[in-house]
C-alpha positions, 0 to 999 in steps of 0.5 A: 103639415098634418099631425096624427094622434092615435090610441092603440089598444091591446087588441091593436085596435086604433082610434085616431085624430088628425090635426092641422098646423093650427091644432084644428081637427080635420079628420078622425076615425077608428079601426074600421076606417084606418085604411084612410090614413094612407090616403091623408097627408100626414107628416108625423104622428104621436101615439098613446098605448094601454096594455095590462102587460105594461108596468110602471115603477117609481124608484129612488136613485142617487144623483148622477148623470142620466146615462149612469142613472139609466144603467143603474135602474136594471140592478135596482129592479132585479129584486122587485120584478119577478120576470126576466128584465131582458124581455122588457124595454125600459124607459126612464124619466129624468130624476126629480128633486125628490130623488125619484125616477119613473120607470116604464117597463114595456114588454118586448112583444108589445114593442115589436107589435108597435114596430110592425104597425109603424112599418105596415102603415109607413107613418113617421111616428116620432113618439109613443107614450103610456095612455095615462100621459094623455090626461093631466093629473094633479099630485093629490088627484086620482084619475080613472079612464073606463074604456070598452074592455079595459080601465086605466087608473092613475094615482097622482101621476105617480103610478098607473095601471091598466086592467079590467074594471073590477080589479081596479075598483078593488084597488081604489081605497088602498091606492088613495091612501098610499098615494095621499089622494084627496080627489077623484075623477072618472072618464068613461065612454059608456054607461056604468052603474057603480056604487062608488062609495063601496070602493072608496070614501071619495066620490068621483067627478064623472065626465062622459066621453062619447068615444076614445077620439074625445081623449085625443081632440083636446089632450093635456098630455105630458111628454115623459117616458117616450117609448121610442128611445134607445134601439127603438128610436125612429130611424131616418127614412132614407128610402122615403127621402131617396124616393122623394128626391130621386130625380134631383139626385139623379140630375146631380149625379149626372152633372158630377159624371159629366164634370169628371168626364170633361176633366178627364178628357182635358187631362188626356188632351193636355197629355197628348199635346205635351207628348207632341211637344216633346217629340217636336223638341227632340226632332228639333234638337237632333236637327240642330245638333246633327252630330249627336247620336239619335239612339242616345237618351234625349234628356242626357244628351240635352243636359250634356249640351247645356253643360257645354254651352259657355256661360254668359258674362256676369256683367249683364246690362243691369249690373254694368249700368248700375256701376256707371250710375253709381259713379255719375251719382257721386257728382252733383253737377252731372245727370243722365239724360238718356241711355242706349245699349248695343248688345253686340258690341257691348257698348253703352251710349250715354247722353249726360248733362253737365254744369261745365266743360271741365266736368266732362274731363272729371267724369271721364277720368273717374270712369277710366279709374273704375274699369271702363274705357270711355270715349267722349262724343259731340258736345253742345251747350243747352242754356246754362248746361253742357250736353255731351255724348259718352261711349263706354266700352271694354268693361273690366 
């Protein structure tokens, strides 16, 4: 995706350069052809602004959290700034090891102009910096950029100012001494005839720029004091994303609606089936128990019939067979081959395998003593063992 770099002047003139992902310049222009920006594939943008109303300060602050330092800056500036601080947007840098922070004071009117420009062009501008951030400046170096109507001076990246050229030239000598400047560079995009030694003992190294676009083609900028912080921080462009993804979102919403419609339809169908089953169950109940008053409450009538029904015998098949098995397992010479149960007669038919005929009488005697009535059926020899049928009834 392409990235836009631009310079915005006090007169809202714009100079811009567009680079691709590899940093190659693919387009550049100025105010005369800025309408082309809307026709280019721009994913994000970075801006640089210069204006005489933008102030820069260096403050000494005690150690603390960034939020605490930012909160203390307005109180420190009260004695240094004559203007109402509420009319400025404050941008505070990180605290340096020397205990200093750089504070940029941008008038609200300028921020409103920038904001209006962003909205008008519908460009995703992620950051805006002071113009002095465009060029790298060493601590002992002075740097002067001469533009069409204005000039920008930067003293060792410690303090910068935008004004007319004459005002800045008159400030050079004092600034060089105050900020310990030993070298001086000048960038200009127009012919200038200046007696430099008249303003300072340091003669500058002069570099000609063909236009303001040259500042953007190969910038050596630092990323301190982004103007788009706090309440001016870029917002998520919901409208843009909703427009871009409107068809997938509409399809997803349609699927969700269909899913909940099908779910609701299934619930309704299940409720109808349950109602039909309740009606059939009620009809069947009154047909079986025809002496029940049909005007009575069905649930109460059903509960009463359940209470009237005799409880089943506690001696179920499993519990009875468990008792029989326990008796048989006490004798090592006896094992069960097969078992069958007649629920109607409450009768067990067991085929047992015994070591001798005497074991049959012993088993019968033990079962009788355990509360069972036992009848011995046919017996036969199978090899060295005896197979015998036993009928067990009358469980006590």
